[in-house]
C-alpha positions as a printed NumPy array, in Angstrom:
array([[ -6.102,   7.42 ,  22.59 ],
       [ -2.54 ,   8.19 ,  22.676],
       [ -0.5  ,   6.119,  25.15 ],
       [ -3.658,   5.264,  26.824],
       [ -2.611,   1.731,  27.547],
       [  0.378,   2.819,  29.541],
       [ -2.166,   4.573,  31.961],
       [ -4.488,   1.566,  32.61 ],
       [ -4.228,   0.273,  36.102],
       [ -2.785,  -3.24 ,  36.012],
       [ -5.845,  -4.983,  37.728],
       [ -8.16 ,  -3.331,  35.237],
       [ -6.07 ,  -4.405,  32.341],
       [ -6.   ,  -7.86 ,  33.735],
       [ -9.817,  -7.943,  33.728],
       [-10.101,  -6.595,  30.333],
       [ -7.592,  -9.213,  28.939],
       [ -9.606, -12.111,  30.819],
       [-12.751, -10.695,  29.141],
       [-10.902, -10.876,  25.678],
       [ -9.782, -14.361,  26.317],
       [-13.421, -15.442,  27.01 ],
       [-14.549, -13.749,  23.971],
       [-11.773, -15.725,  22.057],
       [-12.987, -18.964,  23.368],
       [-16.677, -18.579,  23.057],
       [-17.168, -16.827,  19.801],
       [-18.639, -18.875,  16.989],
       [-20.408, -16.646,  14.75 ],
       [-17.354, -15.219,  13.107],
       [-14.222, -17.058,  11.719],
       [-10.784, -16.509,  13.436],
       [ -9.137, -13.148,  12.661],
       [ -7.072, -13.224,   9.571],
       [ -4.619, -10.31 ,   8.736],
       [ -5.381,  -8.887,   5.297],
       [ -3.052,  -5.799,   5.138],
       [ -0.798,  -3.44 ,   7.076],
       [ -0.939,   0.25 ,   7.287],
       [  2.664,   1.74 ,   6.894],
       [  2.035,   5.243,   5.995],
       [  3.646,   7.779,   8.27 ],
       [  0.615,   9.931,   7.772],
       [ -1.493,   7.27 ,   9.788],
       [  0.343,   6.864,  13.029],
       [ -2.89 ,   6.987,  15.375],
       [ -5.791,   5.479,  13.412],
       [ -8.646,   5.872,  15.898],
       [-11.868,   5.567,  13.408],
       [-12.624,   3.332,  10.646],
       [-15.62 ,   2.804,   8.364],
       [-16.155,   1.253,   4.975],
       [-16.718,   3.341,   1.841],
       [-20.45 ,   3.17 ,   0.53 ],
       [-19.428,   4.484,  -2.904],
       [-16.14 ,   2.533,  -3.704],
       [-15.996,  -1.099,  -3.045],
       [-12.685,  -2.165,  -1.416],
       [-11.851,   1.246,   0.01 ],
       [-11.876,   2.199,   3.68 ],
       [-12.084,   5.548,   5.387],
       [ -9.753,   6.3  ,   8.558],
       [ -8.623,   9.066,  10.727],
       [ -6.09 ,   9.989,  13.276],
       [ -6.602,  10.677,  16.839],
       [ -6.254,  14.066,  18.548],
       [ -3.282,  16.237,  17.33 ],
       [ -3.791,  15.519,  13.772],
       [ -5.379,  17.899,  11.264],
       [ -9.108,  17.569,  10.296],
       [ -8.257,  14.914,   7.613],
       [ -9.81 ,  11.774,   6.226],
       [ -7.769,   9.225,   4.591],
       [ -9.011,   6.554,   1.939],
       [ -7.067,   3.249,   2.36 ],
       [ -7.535,  -0.07 ,   0.53 ],
       [ -7.817,  -3.369,   2.309],
       [ -4.027,  -3.941,   2.045],
       [ -3.555,  -0.875,   4.146],
       [ -2.215,   1.384,   1.194],
       [ -2.972,   5.002,   1.396],
       [ -5.019,   6.129,  -1.691],
       [ -5.98 ,   9.557,  -0.941],
       [ -6.228,  12.415,   1.785],
       [ -9.125,  14.655,   2.039],
       [ -9.131,  17.8  ,   4.194],
       [-12.685,  18.223,   5.903],
       [-13.861,  21.651,   5.136],
       [-15.047,  23.677,   7.946],
       [-14.084,  21.193,  10.671],
       [-11.418,  20.934,  13.507],
       [ -9.794,  18.024,  14.893],
       [ -9.811,  18.524,  18.672],
       [-10.139,  14.797,  19.563],
       [-11.524,  12.807,  16.834],
       [-12.201,   9.251,  18.165],
       [-14.615,   7.45 ,  15.844],
       [-16.334,   7.668,  12.61 ],
       [-19.193,   5.892,  10.946],
       [-21.053,   5.765,   7.465],
       [-24.774,   6.665,   7.263],
       [-27.211,   8.718,   5.253],
       [-26.875,  12.425,   4.621],
       [-29.588,  14.939,   4.942],
       [-30.359,  14.226,   1.237],
       [-30.287,  10.421,   1.782],
       [-26.938,  10.101,  -0.016],
       [-23.776,   8.307,   1.531],
       [-22.276,  10.499,   4.111],
       [-19.359,  10.167,   6.8  ],
       [-19.995,  10.865,  10.45 ],
       [-16.933,  11.917,  12.524],
       [-17.074,  12.128,  16.16 ],
       [-14.844,  14.718,  17.926],
       [-15.951,  12.993,  21.171],
       [-12.753,  12.415,  23.098],
       [-12.239,  14.002,  26.517],
       [ -9.43 ,  12.506,  28.749],
       [-10.017,  14.833,  31.649],
       [-13.827,  14.927,  31.285],
       [-13.72 ,  18.729,  31.17 ],
       [-15.164,  19.549,  27.771],
       [-18.358,  21.642,  27.7  ],
       [-19.301,  20.799,  24.292],
       [-18.483,  17.979,  21.759],
       [-19.265,  17.695,  18.14 ],
       [-20.112,  15.238,  15.486],
       [-19.394,  16.301,  11.91 ],
       [-21.292,  15.082,   8.899],
       [-19.924,  15.323,   5.395],
       [-20.958,  13.987,   2.004],
       [-18.688,  10.964,   1.307],
       [-16.289,  12.154,  -1.194],
       [-15.131,  10.134,  -4.348],
       [-11.477,   9.044,  -4.919],
       [-10.816,   9.632,  -8.63 ],
       [ -8.094,   7.68 , -10.256],
       [ -4.644,   9.617, -10.098],
       [ -5.763,  12.083,  -7.548],
       [ -4.301,  11.534,  -4.089],
       [ -5.452,  14.757,  -2.242],
       [ -8.434,  17.036,  -2.142],
       [-11.214,  18.574,   0.103],
       [-14.559,  17.503,   0.957],
       [-17.703,  19.546,   0.834],
       [-18.475,  21.825,   3.88 ],
       [-19.062,  19.766,   6.914],
       [-22.251,  20.093,   8.87 ],
       [-21.673,  20.373,  12.639],
       [-23.917,  18.701,  15.273],
       [-22.701,  19.912,  18.746],
       [-23.988,  18.244,  21.869],
       [-23.826,  17.786,  25.638],
       [-24.583,  14.945,  27.862],
       [-27.617,  14.912,  30.182],
       [-25.503,  14.028,  33.167],
       [-22.109,  15.764,  33.03 ],
       [-18.793,  15.511,  31.04 ],
       [-17.773,  12.194,  29.632],
       [-14.79 ,  10.707,  27.557],
       [-16.012,   8.754,  24.498],
       [-14.247,   6.954,  21.7  ],
       [-17.264,   4.902,  20.394],
       [-19.846,   6.217,  17.976],
       [-22.326,   4.362,  15.568],
       [-25.127,   5.573,  13.292],
       [-28.368,   3.93 ,  12.447],
       [-28.181,   3.425,   8.624],
       [-32.003,   3.954,   8.276],
       [-32.686,   7.194,  10.241],
       [-29.265,   8.608,  10.405],
       [-29.628,   8.821,  14.413],
       [-26.16 ,   9.197,  15.978],
       [-25.387,   6.994,  19.187],
       [-22.318,   7.514,  21.651],
       [-20.848,   5.022,  23.965],
       [-18.78 ,   6.613,  26.543],
       [-15.498,   5.175,  27.711],
       [-15.152,   4.217,  31.482],
       [-12.15 ,   3.121,  33.428],
       [-13.309,   2.663,  36.837],
       [-17.024,   3.898,  36.669],
       [-19.979,   2.653,  34.433],
       [-20.062,   3.819,  30.918],
       [-23.194,   4.97 ,  29.093],
       [-25.178,   4.669,  25.827],
       [-26.662,   8.004,  24.609],
       [-28.405,   9.011,  21.356],
       [-29.151,  12.245,  19.483],
       [-32.766,  13.402,  19.497],
       [-34.317,  13.499,  15.99 ],
       [-34.456,  15.246,  13.815],
       [-30.845,  16.197,  13.779],
       [-30.353,  19.889,  14.206],
       [-27.282,  21.316,  12.248],
       [-25.401,  23.871,  14.451],
       [-27.784,  23.748,  17.409],
       [-26.336,  22.252,  20.618],
       [-28.617,  19.498,  21.836],
       [-28.692,  17.348,  25.106],
       [-28.273,  13.7  ,  24.39 ],
       [-30.8  ,  11.237,  25.666],
       [-29.87 ,   8.05 ,  27.552],
       [-30.841,   4.874,  25.714],
       [-33.004,   2.326,  27.497],
       [-32.721,  -1.436,  26.801],
       [-32.234,  -4.635,  28.663],
       [-28.66 ,  -4.704,  27.389],
       [-27.64 ,  -1.114,  28.229],
       [-26.891,  -2.204,  31.842],
       [-24.594,  -4.873,  30.718],
       [-22.978,  -2.453,  28.372],
       [-22.493,  -0.098,  31.233],
       [-20.24 ,  -2.623,  32.993],
       [-17.805,  -2.847,  30.05 ],
       [-14.605,  -1.109,  30.49 ],
       [-12.577,   0.968,  28.051],
       [-15.016,   0.905,  25.013],
       [-12.931,   2.29 ,  22.131],
       [-15.117,   1.675,  19.049],
       [-18.502,   0.59 ,  17.605],
       [-20.08 ,   0.249,  14.458],
       [-23.415,  -0.664,  12.912],
       [-23.818,  -3.24 ,  10.035],
       [-24.907,  -1.482,   6.831],
       [-28.388,  -3.09 ,   6.88 ],
       [-28.852,  -2.045,  10.469],
       [-29.191,  -5.722,  11.607],
       [-26.281,  -5.883,  13.948],
       [-23.906,  -3.643,  16.03 ],
       [-20.498,  -4.381,  17.267],
       [-18.733,  -2.825,  20.281],
       [-15.136,  -3.28 ,  21.06 ],
       [-12.738,  -2.627,  23.865],
       [ -9.012,  -2.905,  23.774],
       [ -9.191,  -6.668,  24.31 ],
       [-12.72 ,  -7.772,  23.466],
       [-15.739,  -7.294,  21.13 ],
       [-19.402,  -8.149,  21.44 ],
       [-22.219,  -8.001,  18.757],
       [-25.789,  -6.978,  19.275],
       [-28.562,  -8.159,  16.921],
       [-31.735,  -6.375,  16.077],
       [-34.971,  -8.198,  16.704],
       [-36.489,  -9.579,  13.651],
       [-38.938,  -7.094,  12.288],
       [-37.971,  -4.705,  15.171],
       [-36.632,  -1.144,  15.065],
       [-33.016,  -0.43 ,  15.077],
       [-32.812,   0.265,  18.753],
       [-33.99 ,  -3.213,  19.585],
       [-30.326,  -4.151,  19.443],
       [-29.959,  -2.914,  22.898],
       [-32.476,  -5.528,  24.122],
       [-30.438,  -8.358,  22.599],
       [-27.922, -10.782,  24.294],
       [-24.417,  -9.731,  23.47 ],
       [-22.471, -12.387,  21.462],
       [-18.563, -12.271,  21.802],
       [-16.547, -11.652,  18.657],
       [-13.048, -12.911,  18.582],
       [-10.775, -10.119,  17.825],
       [ -7.028, -10.161,  17.607],
       [ -4.85 ,  -8.585,  20.551],
       [ -3.572,  -5.479,  19.109],
       [ -1.139,  -2.962,  20.513],
       [ -3.738,  -0.183,  20.83 ],
       [ -6.847,  -1.414,  19.145],
       [ -9.533,   1.35 ,  18.794],
       [-10.988,   1.128,  15.313],
       [-13.706,  -1.42 ,  14.243],
       [-16.123,  -1.577,  11.301],
       [-18.229,  -3.674,   9.202],
       [-17.337,  -4.488,   5.655],
       [-19.541,  -2.748,   2.899],
       [-21.486,  -5.972,   2.49 ],
       [-21.846,  -6.627,   6.055],
       [-20.322, -10.083,   5.753],
       [-17.184,  -9.446,   7.961],
       [-15.843,  -7.161,  10.59 ],
       [-12.5  ,  -5.266,  10.213],
       [-10.333,  -3.872,  13.033],
       [ -6.894,  -1.905,  13.033],
       [ -5.04 ,  -0.061,  15.691],
       [ -2.939,   2.99 ,  16.434],
       [  0.966,   2.879,  15.935],
       [  2.892,   1.708,  12.904],
       [  2.911,  -0.893,  11.434],
       [ -0.804,  -1.244,  12.146],
       [ -2.094,  -4.712,  11.024],
       [ -5.633,  -4.801,   9.468],
       [ -7.564,  -7.872,  10.547],
       [-10.772,  -9.323,   9.203],
       [-13.335, -11.605,  10.95 ],
       [-15.486, -13.325,   8.311],
       [-19.049, -14.04 ,   9.135],
       [-19.699, -17.898,   9.027],
       [-22.63 , -19.417,   7.425]])
């Protein structure tokens, strides 16, 4: 969120920083962060969402925060901008996160969360779903197919949110709200998804949701491509949840959160698993924006 770091009260920032330091010391599942690239394009000054392409190995989809147009950008791991796509039929009121998942036809799709609400006054939020476009050699701009809109409300009032993930099996959408001084929440869309119909989200139960509720300033989330893991980040720390062996996707919310060491970024909001699920990648708002990778250790 633009200039959000400047508005964080210093005691809260200190607590978040301590949490990040604890995660740095305790994490053993992933190798230390390594910078693999840097975003330099002036078109990408406020990267807020990130997800790996399911169609094109080595490419990533990103988008800007509020104030930008309804555009998706394809970049490579070095941070170089490869193509820009306008999302047909969508509006960028406050895009905060994105995810990969199955479309209505089962083919790879991109989910875009227009879920930001600084003042917690929006009556309606929207998640857009669009078939993932292909980047053709020599083509640097284009438009997606028409986006499907999934409007929603919360069951307990208005919330700001910057974290969204999608179950890669069912396509169910999950939102984690962003709390500064109060408790955050984990919510899910009812199934089946109903295009164009505003629905009321459901609160997610689970032994871990109470612990997640205590996390402050959640800025991003992602599900592994095989649905085995979920990572949730704040400005300063990240934690991974694991699906129970043989269990449903939502069993991740019953698992013990494992800290993942992430770099200290100027305004880190974006996080995603690589296409093969063997690493986690982060980047941030403001240029130059380094791209970091944390490789899963054997």
